[in-house]
C-alpha positions, 0 to 999 in steps of 0.5 A: 137747247137739246140739254135739260141744263140749258133750258132751265137755265134759260127758261126757254124751249124748242118747238118744232113745226109749223103747225106745233109753232102756231098753236103755242102762238095761239095759246099766248106762249112767246116766241124768241127766236125762228129757224126756217129752211131757206126754201120756206114758203113765208107766212104771217105768223112767221111775223109774232118772231122779232129774230128769224133766221134762214138755213141751208138743209143740212144746217137745218138737219143739225138744227132739228131734233126730228128729222120729220120736222118739215120747215120750222124750228122755233124757241119759246119762253117756257109757260110756268103756270105757279101754284098761287095763281090757280085760284079762278081756275081751281074754283070753276074746275070739275076735274084735274088729273094729278101724276106723281113721279113720271119718268117717261117723256112719252107717258107725260105727252101722251097724258097732256095730249088725252087731258086735253082731250077729255076737258079736264081744267089742268094737269098737275105734274107732282115730284116730276123725274123729268124734263117738262120741256125736253123734245120728246115730251113736246113732241108727244103732247102734239101741242096740248102742252100749250093749252091744258094748264100744266103744273108743276109742284110737290105732292104735299103742295099739290095735296093742299091745294085741291084740298083748299078748292074742295076737290074729292080726291080719288087715288089709284093704288092696287090694294084689296080696299079699293072700289072699282071705276064703274061705282063711282058716280064721280062728284062736282070736283074730281081729282084723279092721282096716278102713280108712275106704274114702276112704283105707283103712288108715294105714301104722301098719298096713301094714308089720307082718307082718299078713295082708292079706285082701280080699272078692273081687269080680266085675266091673271096675265096683266095687273095693271096699265101703262100710266098714260092708258090708266089715266086715258081710261079714267078721265074718259070715265070720269068724262062719261059722268058729267051732266 
């Protein structure tokens, strides 16, 4: 299950390590198959898998993607949040995050981890250029992907959904016509939209009259932040304004 095509065709993904596996089970993900080292201690959560296998150390090393995986590797059904099932969640949401065109698994995983910590209601990956269920995203998310509603869609679909549910949309685009994030009060329903750092946001977002906000930076050597860092700064500034 190391290839994106195989994951897409099967609808499965790999979760490694007892902590992550237990978080997936607690979040309601469906476990399909569990592989454990032959000397691994038995635990009650292992009974959630109908298919369980034991493997010797050398075989387990070939099964595990991470060299640091301690004793367990599991296959789960991917959890796909559909756009048309988000009505109740978005009606009650105070804030969501949108990332367009993200390409790097490390960035996607870090964004999910921070989104969970900051308490946004959902993360939208618009026109994503990566496999969200790949091992590097799963590893960098450290389990957050199980708990934060994570939605794939086109930019047009995400825009329409946010507007339908009354979100004030804040895009992040380097332009003279912009507002410092420190000048924002963040209304009751806010959507923060970022683009992949290499290309920024597409025209889908730039000409809709949305508020363009920036993170002020000192000096001249750096004009932008890594997208996961920028997302973290903006989400926590939004969180600081909640009442």
